[in-house]
Steps between C-alpha positions, in 0.01 A plus 500: 500500500508701825879496483500646152251774594721589804804522279312714247366741769843523653660595172225755434557655839875513455463665158261763628729583793800533264297724269391713781854536639632594156231767459587648832870516410409660170298771677782567746749546219267718302424718810866570554674696230840652458369833619570685818354821638762777498508873544698656212572858409508624145322673220183411319533539118310776328260245350456327838587161365851460647688574826881574514661424834733763650722227650622331175319693217323171418168539312201293599170460318201596714241216491229728616556854351157623641653485844745781410258711300562865576862431603649484147847661496507526882772378746324254731538221752323183390378228731479221233526130434821470305531222236868495402462207276256707278648847569164612623345665807139485628444827683311458838539868601717805437594833650688792375874477584657766704759694300829517673635757269698779663457858407795631298430857601752652734477857623 
């Protein structure tokens, strides 16, 4: 009887350890995503829902449009988490881009 009880407790311990390890692995995978934080320059759409990159003219959906409120239609530099698999960005911060346009006036 003691032997059977030891085997039962050993199996229960093993199963709980495996379940705990599986949960930890699941949390690690969920914590990591395909995003990376990048600094990108481009234009916020007039409705504030999308961002078009200067580099490749690619349009990204803004996950948190409240973060760009007041900058609709502006040329900006975003610091954002980029999710290429979803074509989305999550804006962490932004600043107005410096225009490098040269003056065409010659005197």
